[in-house]
N, C-alpha and C positions, 0 to 999 in steps of 0.2 A: 429420510432414512440415509440418503447418500452423505449429508453433512455429519451426521453420528458416526457412520462407517469411517468417514475420511478422519475424523477426530480421534477415534480408537486406533486407525491404523497408524496415524503420526505419533500417537503417545506411545504405541507399544514398539516403536523404532527407536525410543530414547532410553539411554540407561539410568533409569529412575528406580528409586526405592519401591517396593512391593509391585514390581512389573508382573510377576507371576499372579497375582491377585487382579491386575487390570487385564492380563491376557484372558484369564477365566471369564472374566466378565463380558469380553469382547467376544469369545468363543459362544457365551450363551446367547448374547445379542443375535449373532449370525444364525444360531441354531433356531430360533424363535421366528427368524423371518422365513428361511427354507432350509431344510437340512440338506438337500442334494447341493445347492450351490453353496452352503456354508463349509462343508467339507472341502470343495474345491478352493474356496477363497482362504480358509484356514490353511490349508496346506502351502499356497502360494506365499501367504504372508509369514509362515513358521521360521523361515531362514533369517529374516531381518530381526524378528522377535528373538530367537537364540543368539543372534550377535549383540542385541541391546542388553539381554540377560547377562551374557559373559562379561560385558564392559560394565554392567552395574556391579557385579561380583567383585572386579578388579578394583574399581573405585571404590567399593566398601572396605575392601581390605587395605588399600593405601590409606584411605581416610583413618581408619583405626591406627595404622602405625603412626601418622602424623599426630593425632591426638595423644598417643602415648609419649612421643617425643615432646609435645608441647607441655604436657603434664610434668614430665621430668624437668624441663627447662624452668617452668615456674615454680617448680619445688626448690631448684638451684637458685634461683633469683630471691626466693623468701629467705633461704639460708645465709645468702651474702648481704640481704638487707639486715638481718639480725646481727650479723657480724659487725656491720657498720655501725649500727646503733649501739653495740656494745663498745665500741672503740670510742665514740662520742660521749658516751657516758663515764668512761675511765678518764679520759682527758680533761 
């Protein structure tokens, strides 16, 4: 049980996708063992979880912006390639 607990605790401190789902699973895991100690452990771990959740949301937002710029850049490159191909055909 301690190894599972440590794995959950380490995972819920990382800014990963679907961290909320992982946190709920961890909460349920602790509650099945002992409800009294589960409340104490979850309360102790919640600050690290909240920090990781905030970081995950920030990373997701930044990745979406990067993907948008990448998409625009790819479109510009395709347009430039078409122009180059047209020039080659004309000459």
